[in-house]
N, C-alpha and C positions, 0 to 999 in steps of 0.2 A: 156478220152471223146470219143476216138473214139470206145471203145469198150462198153459205154453205147448207144452211137446213134447207132450200131448195132443191140443191144439186143431191142430197142424201134424199130427200124425197123423190125425185125422177130415179135415183139409182134403185131406190127400192123398189118403187114399181116396175121397173125392166126387170130387175132379179127376181121378182114376183111371177110376171108374164112370160119371160121368155121361156121357164121350165116347162110351163103347162104344155106349151107346143112342141118340145123335144119329142121324137119318137124313136124308137129303138130298132125300128124298119125303116130301110129304104128301099125304091125299086128306080131302077135305069137302065137306061137302054146303050149297051157298048157299041163301039165303031163298026162292030161286023154285024148289028142288029141282034145281037144276043139279050135276051131280057136278062136282068141279074136282080137279085135280091138278096141286099142285106139285112143278116139280124143279128144287133148287136146286143142281146138281153146277157146279163151277166151271170157267169154260171154259179150252181151253188159249190161249195168249199165242200172237199174231200169228199165229192161225187161224180161218178159217170154220168157225162150228161148226154141227154138223148135230143135229138130234134125230130120238129115237124113245120113243113111248108106245107101250105093248102091256098086256095084261093076261093072267093066264091062269086060267083056270077048269075046274077039275081038271086034264086032262092036256093040255087044250087051249091052248095061246097064239096069240092074235090081236093081229094089229098096227092101233092104232087111229089114230095120226097120225105123221106122218115127213116130213120134208123131203129125206131122202135121196133122190137120184135113183135111178129102176130100182124104188123099195119103192112099194107101194101098200099103204092100208088096206083093210082087209075093208069090204064094202059095208053092214051093219047100223050101223056106228059112222062115216058120212060126216058127220055134222052137226056134227062136233068139229071145235073152234078152238083154236089155238096161239096164245099173246101172249110175247113177252122181258119178264123180268125184270129189275129193275136191282136190283142192282148186277150178279147174273150168274143165268141159268137161264130157266126156260120154265115156263109155265102152260098148261095145256089143261082146257078147258071140255067138257063133255058136256050138251049142255042136255036137259032133261026124262028123264034117263035114269036117275035113280034108281030108279025103279018097275020098270025092267026088271032088275034088277043081281039076279043069284045070290046066296046066304047067304054065301059065301065067295071070295071074288076076288083075286088078287095082282095088284097094279098094279106095273109096271117101267117105268123111264126111261132114256136113256142119251143122254148131251151128249158130241159126238167121241167115241163109243167108250166113255166112261167112266160107270157107272150104277148104280143101287137099284133094290131092289125094297121093298115093304112088303106083309103080307096083312092084308085088311080083312074083316071080318064086317058085313053090311050094318046090321044093328042097332047096331053101335058107332060108324058113323059120326058123325063129329062135325061141328057146326055150323062153317062157315067165320068164326066170331067171332074178333076180335083176339086176347082172351085165351087161347082153344084153342091157336090158331097160333103163339102167342107161346111159352107151354108146350110144344108138341111140337116146334118146330122151331130155338129161339134157344138152343140147349145152351151153346154157348162164351159167350152175355151173360150167362146164369146164373152160369156159373165167375165170370165178371168180377165179379160182382154180390156172390157170394160171398164172393171176394178182398176187395172193397172195403169190406165189413160187418165183415170180419174185422179189415181194416184200422184202420177207423175204431173198433172196441171194444178194441184193444188199446195 
């Protein structure tokens, strides 16, 4: 009885702490040194989604790519392109931009007005491997795996 109570307590703390660290935006470097920013903000139902990708370097924020009419990206990042992710979200790629990045950059994305941000140091940019991206962005899946592991061992 005491053992079960302890395990439920530990599992409860894990469930409460892990979602607090989950982010809907991730930044990584592809094999060809392209910078990739994934924005997995759930879309609003029955609405045409708009997206905006921007970054902040120091105190200056710059729009990188958008499909919002009336907005335009800065000239220095015109080579970026965006593709839609299934089941939801958008991916922006900046070809060959990794060498031009400053030391500390905050990346932001918005989908239909709902957004997220992440600050990344250039030396700590992770490769876009399946394992590193899984560990960064699959927090709800990790919780499910922990719950099923506990259920299988009880």
